[in-house]
N, C-alpha and C positions, 0 to 999 in steps of 0.2 A: 219860704220868705214872709206869706201871708199870716202864717202861725205867730213869726217871730214879731210881726207888726201887731197883731191882735193884744200878744203879752205885752208886749212894750207898750201900745196905748193903756192897757187895763192897770197896769203899774202905774204909769203917770196918772191915771185920773184917781185910782183908788188912794194912790200918795196924797195928792192934791184935796182930797174929800176928808182924808185923814185929818190934814192940816187945818182945813177949815174948821171942823169939829172939835180941834184941841187938842188933838192927840198927840202934839209935837213934831219936830222935824225928824225923829228918829224913832219911826214905829217899831211896837214891841212884836209886834206879829205879822210878818210879810206875807204870809199866806193868806192871811185875812183882808188884806190891803189889796193883793192881786184878785182875787175873788171878788170882791165889792166892785172895782174897778170894771172887772170884764161883765158882770152882772150889770152892774149900772149902765154900761153902754146898751145893754139890750131894754132895761127899765127906761133910760132916758129916750130911746127909739119909740117903745111903747107910749110913752105920754106925747110924743110928737106926733105921732100918728092918730093919737085921740083928740088932742088941740088941732091938729090940720082937718079933722072930722072924715079919716080915711078907717075909722073902725079899729079893732084890735089887732094890728098887724105888727107882730113881733119883729123889730128889724136893728140892726146895730145903728148907733148914732155917731156924729162926730165929737170933739173932745169935751165943747161946752155940755152936751147932752151927756156924755157917759159922766162927768163930774157930777153933776146935778144927780144922775141916777144912782152913782156911788154913794153921796151924800145919803139918799135914802135908804139905799141898801145898807150901808153902816148903821142907822138911826135904828133900824127894825132889828139888824143884826145884833147891837149891843143890848136894846131892849129886853130881847128874848133871852141872852146870856146871862143879864143880870136877873131875870124873872127866875130861872133856872137856880141860880148861886144862891 
């Protein structure tokens, strides 16, 4: 059940991050959205622990942190992808 919750939260966070970055309401690559959402959760948790002064603790974050982390992941991912093309 926990895996379904992680995948669901990651998909929602990635979808919202994609919409924030102008990807539209219907993403072309759902795998990219899902991976960005799940990875974004951990990036958001890392940023939250750095801001809180806890050091470099990697931990999952809530929905807001996941969306912010997914935006960062998508920006980096798209920059790398455009550089390769």
